[in-house]
N, C-alpha and C positions, 0 to 999 in steps of 0.2 A: 504494500500500500504506500503511495507516495506521501511525502511530508506535506501536510496541509497547512498552508499559511492563511492568516486572516484575510478576508476580502479587503481590497484597497478602498472601496467606496460602497458602503452599504447604506449609510445615512449620514446626515450632517453631523450627528453626534459622534459617530464612529470616526469620521474624518477629523473632527476637532480633537478627539482622543489621541489619534495617531500623530497629530501635529504637535502634541505637547509631551515631551519626554517625561516631565515631572508627573503629569496626570497618568501616563502609561505605567509609571513605576508605582503609583498609589494603588492601581488595580492589580490584584494578584494575577500572575500568569502561571499556568500549569502546563508542562510538557509531559505527555503521557505516551506509554507504549514503547519507549525507547530502550536501547541497551545503554546503560549508564555506567561509565567507568568513573567511580567516585574518587579514586586515589585516596580514600579515607584514611585518617590517622587514628585519632583516639576513638572514633565511633566504631571501628572495626569493619566498616562498610567496604565492600570490594566492588565487584561488577554485578550489576542488577539487570536481569532480563525482564523486559516489559515493565520498566521502571517509570516512576513519576518524579519530576523535579518541579518544585513550586518556588517562585521568587516574588518578592514584593519590596518596594522601597530600596532597590539596589542590593538586597541581601537574599540569601537562600533561606527560605522558610522551612522547607521540608524536602527530603529526598528518601525514596524507598520504593517498595514494590507497588503493584497495582492497587493494593489496599490503602495506600497513603491518602489521608484525608485531604480533600481539595476545598479551600475556602469558598463560601457562598459568593457568587458574583464574579468568580475568577474567569479570566480569558483562557479557555482550555484549548490547547493545540495538540492535535494528534501527530506524534512523532514516531509512529510505528515504522519499523524498518530503518530508523536512523540511529546514530550513535551520538551520545552526549558525553562530554568530558570537560575537565577544567581547562581554562586557557593556559597556553604555554608560558612558562617563566623562563625567559632567556637570560642566563646569568652573565652574558658578556656580549654587548652589542655596541654599535657606534652610529645608531640612527639619530636623526635630528640635526645633522650637520655639526655634530659636537666637535669641539677642539679642546686642547689642554695647554700644557706648559710650552714655553718657547725656548729659544736657543741660548738664553742668558745663563742658565744653570742646569745641572743634571738632576737636582733635587728641588722640587717646587710644591710642597704640601699645601701651600696657600691657594693654589689655583683650583677653581671649582668648575666642573663640567656644567653645572646648572646655569652658569653665567654665559654659556656659549651654545645653547640648544635652541633651535628654531622650532617651536611647537607646531608651526604650520607647515613644516616640511613634509613632503609627500611620503618620505620613507617611513613615517610613523603609521600612516594609513596602509602602506604596503605591508608592514610587519603585521598589522591587525588582520589583513587578508590572509596571512599565513598562519593565523591562530595565536599570535603572540599578544598577550594582554598585560604582561609585566616584563620589564627589561632593566638590567643593570647597564646603564649607558656610561661608557668609559672614555677617558682621554686615550691617546695612543700610547704605544709602548717604547717610544724613542728616548725615554728618560728613566733614570733609576727610580724616581718618584714623579709621575706625570700629573698628579692632581687628584682631587676628590671626585669619586664617581657619583652618579645620580640614579636612584631607584625610581624608574618611571612607571607610572600606571597609565596604560594607553587608553585612557578614557577620553571623552570629548572635552576639550578645554581650549582656552584662549591665552593663557599665560603659564609660565613654568610651574607655579604653585598649584594650578589646577591639575597637573599631571604628577604631582609629588605624592609620595608616601610620607606622612608626618609622624614623628615620634611623640611621646607623651608630653613633651614640652612645646609641641607645635613646630619643631624644626624639620626641615626637609632632610630625608634620609639618604645615605649613600656610604660608600666605603672609601678606600684609598688605593689608587693604582700604583703598583710597583713593577719593575721589570729587571731582568738580568739577561745574560747571553749577549748576542751580537747587537741587538737593537740599540742599547744605550751607548755602545762604543763608537767614539768619533775622534776626529783629529782636533776638534774644538778643545782648547785648553781647559774649558770649564767642565769637560766631560772626561770620563775614564777612557783609557786606550787599551786596557786589558781586563780580563775577568777578575783578576786578583785586586786590581785597583777599584773596580766596581764594588766589590764586597767591602773593601776597606772604607770607601767613602760612605757607604750605607751605615756601617758600624759606627763611624765617627759621628754621623748625624744623630743616630739613636742615643749615643752617649751624651751628646750635647743636649738632646731633648730630655733625657733623664734628669740632668742637672737643672734645666729650666723648670720642668714640671714639679720637681721637689722643692723649688725655691719660691720666691715671692711673685714670680711671673711678671716682673716689671723691668724695663718697659714692655708693654704689650706687644706680642709677636703672633700674628694670626696664623702663620705657618706652624709655629711651635704649639699653638693651641690645638691644631689638628693632630700634631704628633702626640700630645698628651692624651687625646681621645684614642689614639692607636694603642698607647702604652697601658691605658686603663681598661682596654677591651671594648670600649664603646664603638670604635670604628674598625670595621673589618678590612684587612689588607687583601687586595686582589693581586696576586703575584703572578705576573706573566713569566713563564719559564718553560722551555722546550726540552733541552738535553738532560740526560740523567745527572751529569755533574752539576748543572745549574739548579736542577730540582733539589739535589741534596744540599747545595749552598743555601737555597731559600729556607729549607727546613732547619739548618744550623742557625741561621739568623733568627728564625722564629723561636727556637729553643733558647737562644741567648737572651733575647729581649722580651719574650713572653707574649708577643702579640698574637691575636687571632688571625688565621690565614686561610684563604681559599686559593688553592693552586689553580691557575688559569692556563688552559691549553694542554700542557703536559703531553706533548707529542710522543715522548719516549717514556711516559710514566708507567706504561705496562711493564717495562724492563725492571723497574724498581717498585712494583706494586706492593710487595711485602713490606718494604721499608716505609712506604707512604702509609700503609695500613697501621704499622706498628707505631708510627708517629702520630696517628690520629688526625691526619690532614685530609680534609675533603678535597675533591677535584671537580672543577668545571672543565669538561673535556671537549675537544673538537676532533673529529675524525675526517681529515681531508683525504678524500679518495683519489685525488689527482694532485699529488704533491708538486710544489713549485714555489718559486719566489725566493726561497732562502734555503741554505744547506741544513739549517736546524730542523726543517720540516721534511727532510729527505727520508727519514725513517717513519713517516706516518704509516699507521697500521690500523686497518679496520677492526682488528681483534683487541685493540687497547681497552675499550670500554668493557669487554668481556673479561679481560685479565684483571682489571680493577674491581669489577663486580665479584669475581671469584675470590679475590684476596680480601674482600670485606671493606673496600674503600667506599665511602659515601660519595656518589657520583651524580653530577648533572651533565646535561649536554647543552652546548651553546652554539650560536651562529657566528660570532665575531663579525656580524654583518658589516660589510658585504663579502667577507671571505666565503661564507655560506649565506646565500640569500635567506632572509627571514621567512620567505615563503616556502623554503625547502626544509624546514625543521623536521617534519615527519619523515621525509626522505633520509635525513641525517640519522634519525632514530632507527629507521629500517636498515641502514647500513650497519649500525651497531649490532642489530639482531643477526644480520647476515654474518657478522664477525663472531657470533657466539653469545651475545648478550641475551638475557631472557626478555620475552615480549613485555611482561609486566614491568621488569626493571627499566626497559627503555622508555615506557610511558611515564613511569615515576621520575625518570631522569629528565623528562621534559616538563614536569609539573611540580609535584609536592617536594621533591628533593631540592630543586632550585629555590623554592620558597623557604625551606628550612635553612639552606645555606645563607640566604639573605636576611634571615630573621623575620620573615613575613608570613610564616606558616599559620598564624592566627587569623590572617585575612584572605590569603589566596592559596592556590596550589591544589586544592581538593574541593569536592562538592559536599559540604557539610553545613547543617543549619547554623546560621549566624555569620557565615563567611560572606565575602563579597560575591555577588552574582556575576562572576566572570567565567564564561563557559563557551564551548563550541558545539555546533551541531554539524555532524559529518554524515556523508552518505554511506559509510561503511567502515571497515577496519581502519583505524587511523594510520597504520603502517603499510597499507596497500597503495600501490601506485595508481589504482583505479578509483581511489576515494577522493572526493572533493570536500572542501570546507564550505558548507552551505551558509552558515551564519556564525558571526562572532559577537558575543554579548559582553559588555563591560559595565559593571555596576548596574545591571538590569536594563541597559540600553542596547538596542540592536545597532552596532556600529559598522558591521560588514554584512551585507546581504548579497549573495551571489546573483540574485535576480535583479539587482539594481545596476543598470549599465554604468553609472558613475562610480560604483564600488568595484565592479568587475574589472575595470581598467587597472586598478591597483593590483589585482591578483594575476593578471595576464599580460600587462604591458611591460615594455622594456625600461631601461634606466630613465628615471625622471617621469615616468608615466603618472598622470594625474596631477602634475605640478605645473600650474599655469605659467609660472616664470620660466621653467625649463622648456616648456613647449613654445613659448614666445621666443626664447633664445634660439631654439632650433629653427623655427620658422624664419626668423630674421637672418640666420646664417644661410639658409637655403635661398632666400631672396637675394642676398648679396652674391651668392655663387651664380645664380641665374642671370643677374645683372652683369656680372663680370664676363659671362660666357657670350653675351650679345655682341 
């Protein structure tokens, strides 16, 4: 039975309701008859056949089997034959035209990604069309410390705070980007020229931060304030590292200074999976099936996720958009399964595991009552190449609808698709070329 969507025009009242996201959220919506991958944590929920999902006011109200109570007056949508699952949590992305530190220094903890994100950039809508509803948006890896990351909620918004996850103090949440290996090595005298010097510069900065944080913290240093958050465990370090020797250096630094760390990329992490597991370090992994660009990625292996899973490492999968296009995250997880990872493990690595790694598991990553209504509706098995994402919902709002031509361009178009500025630029370029050819 096909997925039945509500009529677009039944009455003036219905039209008014559809035109107002706030009103639509006030009315409960129930999706029935679906296969629901809850990715549940505390509730013990797993996969429900013929399940029901009820949302209201941007939150999940109920999830369960066919017997699940549906509130009176709810908009009931028959999702028989469809698959419902949580939105993807991308633990490493560069959407939103983000930038970070500059060439003035190798360590810049005061730089914030949130100050350099264009919330109107089409890459955000493109990521939603691929099922991404939460993303850790990061500066690049060309610095030992490239700046503060931004935990983005891919909801509808007009400024950076609209898309932010806020902590208990109302501050926008994020981690800190660090990197080692060849990326931060440069001829610039402000940067290291060897791996040994890279580690030495990081150690020196952490020692300096320990002294600052233990003292009167005067005069105020906003970079050191961020370092204090790292040392206290408030701010998670996202450590870009590929080679086994660089991975072990990152772990040594973590052990020496006691900061919380999420290992990013870990191209060769499968080779030291037992050591990573013993250290209790989680991994945000990428499996590049067509290695290129740098020698550090030459040993990319589609079995890496399976090796980490077998060793007991807590793993998520990420896009590093656009190394892997955000629209291809399910393909990415499918490659992990092809390499030996479990099907359930791959789905969890796309959803709840990433939420836990970012400290957002009480809000996103699984379909459980009280959590944000961030979910996807798919036409079949999420890891099948024949499956399409039909809808992406964020905070109970339908923000990607495959039946909407304006949305579909984000799912199927090329670079810059759906970006009026990009399209204008391309058209102007074509016009100049045509004029020059006359």
